[in-house]
Backbone bond lengths (Angstrom), bond angles and torsions (degrees), N, CA, C in turn:
res aa  C-N    CA-C-N  psi(-1)  N-CA   C-N-CA  omega(-1)  CA-C   N-CA-C  phi
1 M - - - 1.454 - - 1.529 108.57 -
2 S 1.310 117.34 138.66 1.465 122.22 178.26 1.516 109.87 -115.29
3 D 1.340 115.54 148.26 1.460 118.56 173.93 1.518 109.01 -99.12
4 E 1.337 117.26 -172.91 1.460 119.81 -174.36 1.529 113.62 -67.24
5 S 1.345 118.81 -19.51 1.457 120.60 178.25 1.527 111.70 -81.46
6 G 1.333 116.78 -7.76 1.451 121.07 -177.90 1.515 112.83 92.42
7 A 1.329 117.75 0.84 1.464 120.93 178.60 1.521 110.18 -72.61
8 K 1.318 115.86 142.71 1.457 120.86 173.48 1.521 107.24 -84.66
9 V 1.334 115.88 119.42 1.458 121.11 -175.09 1.526 109.74 -117.01
10 D 1.309 115.05 127.75 1.453 124.02 178.43 1.541 109.84 -61.70
11 P 1.334 118.32 126.42 1.469 120.25 177.78 1.530 112.64 -57.81
12 E 1.320 117.46 -31.40 1.472 120.42 178.38 1.523 110.43 -66.43
13 L 1.313 117.45 -36.60 1.462 120.37 176.73 1.523 110.05 -63.92
14 L 1.318 117.23 -44.38 1.469 120.48 177.99 1.520 111.23 -60.62
15 R 1.335 117.26 -39.12 1.462 121.26 177.94 1.529 110.46 -64.05
16 Q 1.327 116.68 -44.18 1.462 120.66 179.74 1.525 111.74 -65.07
17 L 1.324 117.08 -39.61 1.465 120.60 177.79 1.521 110.87 -62.86
18 D 1.315 116.67 -42.26 1.455 121.28 179.14 1.527 110.40 -63.74
19 A 1.319 117.16 -45.16 1.462 121.54 -178.50 1.529 111.91 -66.96
20 A 1.322 117.58 -33.72 1.465 121.38 -176.41 1.519 113.74 -86.74
21 S 1.321 117.89 -12.90 1.473 121.01 -174.24 1.515 113.70 -59.62
22 A 1.311 118.10 -47.50 1.458 121.20 -176.08 1.531 111.35 -62.63
23 A 1.320 116.88 -40.56 1.459 121.00 -177.83 1.531 112.69 -88.49
24 R 1.316 115.95 -6.03 1.473 121.63 -175.57 1.521 110.80 54.45
25 S 1.330 115.23 37.13 1.461 121.81 178.03 1.519 109.30 -77.98
26 P 1.324 117.79 145.67 1.460 119.60 179.06 1.520 111.89 -70.68
27 V 1.324 114.64 150.77 1.457 123.46 177.41 1.527 106.74 -128.96
28 A 1.334 116.46 143.07 1.470 121.22 178.10 1.522 109.36 -104.84
29 A 1.331 115.67 132.25 1.465 120.96 -179.39 1.522 110.07 -137.05
30 V 1.327 115.18 144.21 1.461 121.44 173.19 1.528 106.74 -97.72
31 I 1.326 115.82 121.47 1.459 122.51 -174.60 1.525 109.45 -108.84
32 G 1.332 116.27 122.22 1.459 121.68 173.95 1.515 109.31 -92.78
33 L 1.321 116.29 134.49 1.468 120.81 -177.12 1.519 111.69 -95.53
34 R 1.326 114.17 144.53 1.465 122.27 178.25 1.530 108.54 -87.20
35 P 1.332 117.94 126.03 1.468 119.80 177.08 1.535 110.60 -62.30
36 P 1.336 117.22 143.60 1.465 119.30 179.21 1.521 111.37 -71.33
37 G 1.306 116.52 147.72 1.462 121.16 177.22 1.512 112.72 75.90
38 K 1.307 114.77 166.67 1.462 121.19 -177.28 1.523 112.57 -77.81
39 G 1.327 118.07 -34.16 1.457 120.74 -172.74 1.519 115.47 -87.17
40 A 1.321 118.25 -15.78 1.457 120.73 -175.94 1.528 110.69 -76.88
41 A 1.318 116.19 125.78 1.457 120.59 -178.81 1.524 111.79 -90.12
42 I 1.334 116.60 -36.31 1.459 120.94 -178.84 1.519 110.09 -141.33
43 L 1.311 115.69 163.41 1.459 121.84 175.46 1.525 109.51 -94.69
44 T 1.317 117.17 144.95 1.464 120.39 171.32 1.529 107.64 -73.35
45 S 1.308 116.57 167.53 1.467 119.54 178.94 1.528 110.82 -62.47
46 E 1.331 117.10 -37.91 1.463 120.46 178.67 1.530 111.22 -66.68
47 Q 1.333 116.15 -41.63 1.467 119.90 178.29 1.526 110.76 -63.88
48 T 1.318 116.71 -40.06 1.461 121.05 179.48 1.524 110.76 -61.26
49 E 1.314 116.40 -47.33 1.467 121.15 -179.72 1.527 110.71 -62.25
50 R 1.320 116.28 -49.04 1.468 121.87 -177.02 1.533 111.28 -63.89
51 L 1.333 116.59 -46.94 1.462 120.81 -178.38 1.529 111.37 -65.82
52 S 1.309 116.94 -40.56 1.474 120.57 178.33 1.517 110.85 -59.57
53 R 1.315 116.09 -50.58 1.478 120.87 -178.36 1.532 111.15 -62.86
54 R 1.330 116.10 -44.36 1.473 119.93 -178.94 1.531 110.70 -62.33
55 L 1.308 116.30 -42.25 1.457 121.94 -179.63 1.529 110.96 -64.30
56 L 1.326 117.47 -46.72 1.463 121.40 -179.75 1.529 111.62 -64.77
57 E 1.319 116.81 -40.15 1.469 120.59 177.71 1.527 111.17 -65.22
58 R 1.326 117.20 -39.12 1.469 121.35 178.80 1.533 110.70 -61.40
59 I 1.329 116.23 -44.52 1.464 119.98 -179.58 1.529 110.07 -64.59
60 E 1.322 116.64 -44.35 1.461 120.22 -179.88 1.533 111.22 -60.22
61 R 1.331 117.07 -43.69 1.474 120.04 177.63 1.521 110.83 -64.46
62 S 1.313 117.05 -37.01 1.459 121.78 -176.07 1.524 112.96 -69.57
63 I 1.323 117.06 -44.53 1.468 118.91 -173.96 1.523 114.08 -112.55
64 G 1.329 117.74 -6.60 1.458 120.47 176.65 1.521 114.94 77.82
65 I 1.317 117.07 14.72 1.465 122.22 178.21 1.522 106.98 -127.08
66 G 1.324 116.19 133.18 1.456 119.66 178.25 1.519 112.26 -101.59
67 A 1.306 115.45 167.53 1.465 121.37 174.96 1.523 108.52 -71.30
68 R 1.320 116.32 149.05 1.466 120.71 177.14 1.518 111.62 -82.59
69 A 1.327 116.72 -33.95 1.463 121.20 179.40 1.523 108.93 -155.66
70 V 1.333 115.32 147.89 1.467 121.33 -179.67 1.524 107.97 -144.41
71 N 1.322 115.92 140.49 1.458 121.50 171.16 1.528 106.97 -137.29
72 V 1.318 115.97 117.26 1.463 121.31 -177.53 1.526 109.31 -89.95
73 F 1.327 116.02 128.46 1.460 122.78 175.27 1.527 107.13 -96.29
74 Q 1.322 115.99 83.73 1.459 122.01 -170.56 1.523 113.97 -55.27
75 H 1.308 117.49 -38.91 1.456 120.24 -175.02 1.526 112.90 -88.54
76 L 1.316 116.55 -0.14 1.462 120.93 -179.88 1.526 112.85 -113.10
77 G 1.327 117.50 -3.41 1.460 120.35 179.96 1.514 112.73 66.61
78 S 1.338 116.03 33.93 1.462 119.35 -177.21 1.523 110.24 -152.50
79 F 1.329 115.38 174.08 1.457 121.14 176.47 1.522 109.01 -153.51
80 V 1.326 114.86 158.61 1.456 120.29 173.90 1.527 106.41 -108.11
81 V 1.319 115.34 139.87 1.454 121.06 -179.00 1.526 109.06 -135.66
82 V 1.327 114.92 138.40 1.458 121.93 173.70 1.526 105.98 -112.60
83 A 1.324 116.23 122.09 1.462 120.08 -175.30 1.523 110.38 -158.96
84 E 1.325 114.50 167.35 1.459 120.65 174.92 1.532 109.38 -66.59
85 P 1.320 117.01 153.48 1.466 120.38 -178.96 1.530 114.10 -53.05
86 A 1.326 118.65 -39.90 1.474 120.47 -178.96 1.525 111.10 -60.27
87 F 1.318 116.69 -38.95 1.465 121.09 178.58 1.524 109.94 -64.59
88 L 1.329 116.51 -46.83 1.466 120.22 -177.91 1.524 112.55 -67.11
89 V 1.313 117.43 -37.70 1.467 120.28 177.60 1.527 109.77 -60.99
90 E 1.321 116.99 -43.46 1.467 120.97 177.82 1.527 110.65 -65.80
91 L 1.318 116.84 -39.79 1.458 121.34 179.06 1.530 111.22 -62.11
92 L 1.315 117.05 -42.83 1.466 121.05 -178.74 1.525 112.71 -63.69
93 A 1.314 117.57 -22.80 1.466 121.49 -179.05 1.527 113.07 -83.56
94 Q 1.331 117.40 -3.71 1.462 120.54 -175.87 1.531 111.05 -80.72
95 P 1.328 117.17 141.68 1.468 120.62 -177.30 1.532 113.48 -66.20
96 E 1.323 118.51 -20.58 1.468 121.43 -179.60 1.528 112.78 -76.53
97 V 1.338 117.08 -12.32 1.461 120.98 -177.21 1.529 109.68 -86.95
98 R 1.326 115.77 120.69 1.465 122.65 179.29 1.516 111.25 -91.41
99 S 1.341 116.43 -38.79 1.454 120.34 -177.57 1.525 110.10 -154.81
100 A 1.329 114.86 160.12 1.467 120.77 178.21 1.518 108.35 -148.43
101 V 1.338 115.51 130.51 1.453 122.03 -178.08 1.515 108.69 -131.73
102 A 1.317 116.91 140.37 1.466 120.40 174.97 1.518 108.82 -61.62
103 N 1.322 116.88 132.23 1.456 120.41 179.41 1.524 110.94 -69.49
104 R 1.316 116.50 -31.89 1.466 121.48 176.60 1.517 108.25 -107.92
105 Q 1.308 114.92 121.96 1.463 121.49 178.56 1.533 108.69 -102.14
106 P 1.329 118.18 159.37 1.460 121.17 -176.21 1.524 114.26 -54.93
107 D 1.312 119.01 -29.10 1.470 122.08 -178.67 1.516 113.16 -82.48
108 D 1.354 117.87 -6.61 1.477 121.04 -177.70 1.520 111.68 -70.00
């Protein structure tokens, strides 16, 4: 499933966000980053770190809520974030997000 930013979003993540919204419970998601420009295939570790931090700071400034926990996977072009549903919904709408998967799957 894709959202309006073109990111591929795991249906399980959307289900978890919906279920957690009323209670404002945190949800964990693995976010894949989109390389900048048309020709770039992958992000360097430095680009991954910088883009992750910039993106998270932008969301926090925008909605006034920060992430509860973050771990950047520098060599994978992705990061895991634990945050309230409102934060994650805003994050998923960002053009830098390529994909998003629930960190906890039903079989876990």
